[in-house]
N, C-alpha and C positions, 0 to 999 in steps of 0.2 A: 490938567489936574483931574484925577478920577473922582467921581461923585461918591460920597459915602452912601452906603446902602441902609435901608430901613424896611421894616415890615409894619403894616398898620394892624391894629387890634381893637376890639370892642370889649368893654368891661363885661358884658353879658357872657361872652365866651370864657373869660377868666373866672367869673363867678361860678359858672356851671362846672368847669374843669376842676376848680379847687373846692367845690362844694361849700361855697360861702353862703351865708343866710340869704334867703330870697329878698329881704329888704335892704341888703347891702348895695349901695349905689356908688361907692367910692367917692362919697361927698359930691356927687355930680360930675366928677371927672371920668367920663365913660369912653372917650375917644383917645386911643393910645398910639404911640409910635415906639417901636423897639429899634434902637440903633444897633447895627451889627458890625462885628469884626469877623469876617468869614461867615461861618454858620453860628457863631456865638453871639448871644444878646449881651451887650456891654452896658446898656442903659435903657431905661424905660421912661417915657414922659407922657403924661395924661392931660387932656384938655376937656373943657366943658362943651365945646361945639366942634363939629366936623370942620367948619370953616377955620377955626383957630388952628386945628391940627394941620390942615393943608397950607395955611399961611406959614407955619413953622417949617414944613417940608420945603416950601419954595424958598423961604428965607435962608435956610441952611443948605440949600442946593442938594437935597437928598434924593436918592433914587429908590422908589418903592418897588420891592421885589416880589410882593404877593398882590393878588387882585383885591 
């Protein structure tokens, strides 16, 4: 069975790209995973810690396609 692919993201990048207010911290959920279907993002999930994010990646057997 082929692994589902994902990209990891950090809220600071989104905040900067989208020009969100400096104080916006996404309620502390700053470590993200984008689930992919080909090159398309089909879902985003956010976590409060990097450890939680990588536990989800391992649990769902995801392949991270960006560094």
